N, C-alpha and C positions, 0 to 999 in steps of 0.2 A: 634298492639296488645293492648288490654285494659285489665287491671287486676283489679278486684273488690275484695277488702279485707275486710272481716268482723270479722276476728279473731284479738282480741286486742293485743295478744302477737306478731303476725306478723306485725301489724301496728306499734307497739312500736319499733320493730327492724328496720323497714323501715325508721323511722324518727329519728333514733339514729345518732348523728353526724359522727361517724366513719363508718357508713354504707351508707352514702348519695351517695357515688360514685358508689355503686353497683346497686342501683335502680334508673335508669335514668328516667327523666320526660320530655324528649324532643321529645316524640313521636308525631305523627300526631295529636292525640287527644288533647294533651296539647297545641300544637301550634295552633290548631283550636279554642280552648276555650280561649286562652290568651287575644285576643281583647275584649272578653266579660267579663271575670273574672279577668283580670289583671295578674300581675306577682308577686303574693304574695308567701307566704311560700309553699303552696301546689303545685305551678306551677313553681318552680325554683329548681335548683340543684347545686352541686358544691360549689364554693366560695360564690356565691350570696346567696345560701340557708343558708350557715353557718353564713353569716353576718345578714341575716334577722332573723334567729333562735336565735342568740345571743341577738338581740334587743328585740324580743318578749318574750323570756323566762323570762325576768324580771317581766312580768305581770302574769306569771303562777306559782308563788311560791306556796308552800303548804299552807301558811298562807292566801294568797289572795284567793286561790281556796276555802278554808274552809269558808272564810267570805262570799262567794257568793253562797254557796250550797242552801240556802233557795230561793234565787232569781232564780237560775237555775231550781230548782224543780218547782217553780210556773210557769215558762215559759213552761217547759215540760208538765205540767198538762194542761195548756191552749191549747197547740198545740194538745195534745191527745184528749181533749174535742172536738176540731174542727174536727179532723179526724174521730171521732166516730159518729158525728152528721150526 
């Protein structure tokens, strides 16, 4: 079964450390894409997910994200320009 989530509140809940064991990511879809996309944060669960999330969360602090808002906005604008063309 594949679940596509577009609601930000649901996504936030799915990626909360205390909920990681509820939403398993070891389905056929994830196993099939692992060789192509690797075993990063989105494609792991359980203890491996917790370790990876702890490492990467240091790079997503409020201050760091605020300092990158302009750059992220510029990239989004470029992508939207290409898709509208």
